[in-house]
C-alpha positions as a printed NumPy array, in Angstrom:
array([[  1.055,   3.82 ,   9.289],
       [  1.461,   2.159,   5.944],
       [  5.291,   2.445,   6.166],
       [  5.23 ,   0.682,   9.583],
       [  2.815,  -1.952,   8.183],
       [  5.155,  -2.681,   5.199],
       [  8.232,  -2.801,   7.624],
       [  6.506,  -5.529,   9.524],
       [  5.63 ,  -7.481,   6.363],
       [  9.224,  -7.18 ,   5.268],
       [ 10.558,  -8.195,   8.687],
       [  8.508, -11.29 ,   8.809],
       [  9.632, -12.278,   5.298],
       [  6.323, -11.812,   3.561],
       [  7.938, -10.419,   0.392],
       [ 10.808, -12.993,   0.347],
       [  8.648, -15.915,  -0.674],
       [  9.452, -17.774,  -3.832],
       [  6.093, -17.104,  -5.235],
       [  5.405, -13.355,  -5.035],
       [  2.396, -12.784,  -2.703],
       [ -0.567, -10.554,  -3.5  ],
       [ -0.583,  -7.355,  -1.607],
       [ -3.688,  -5.235,  -1.815],
       [ -5.74 ,  -2.812,   0.071],
       [ -9.133,  -1.238,  -0.513],
       [ -9.817,   2.386,  -0.969],
       [-13.157,   4.108,  -1.685],
       [-14.379,   7.608,  -2.248],
       [-16.078,   9.344,   0.749],
       [-18.917,  11.706,  -0.039],
       [-18.379,  13.538,  -3.276],
       [-14.707,  12.709,  -3.654],
       [-13.541,  11.979,  -7.185],
       [-12.696,   8.168,  -7.484],
       [ -9.78 ,   8.763,  -9.759],
       [ -8.169,  11.135,  -7.25 ],
       [ -8.702,   8.586,  -4.364],
       [ -6.98 ,   5.923,  -6.449],
       [ -4.182,   8.212,  -7.475],
       [ -3.615,   9.326,  -3.866],
       [ -3.635,   5.699,  -2.745],
       [ -0.903,   4.923,  -5.33 ],
       [  1.134,   7.979,  -4.237],
       [  0.95 ,   7.005,  -0.504],
       [  1.918,   3.332,  -1.237],
       [  4.884,   4.349,  -3.372],
       [  5.984,   6.932,  -0.81 ],
       [  5.675,   4.296,   1.986],
       [  7.583,   1.711,  -0.067],
       [ 10.498,   4.112,  -0.81 ],
       [ 10.798,   4.736,   3.013],
       [ 11.559,   1.064,   3.67 ]])
């Protein structure tokens, strides 16, 4: 899903702006998940999705 979202942003030129736009998303632990692992996994998924573009 994230890869498809990034593809759309790339297609509409979101990343081609002269001033680099801010791209962010929110993640949070669920239940007793370790917050550091949640952040690490979010970064991993973002990097993987970006590499698939």
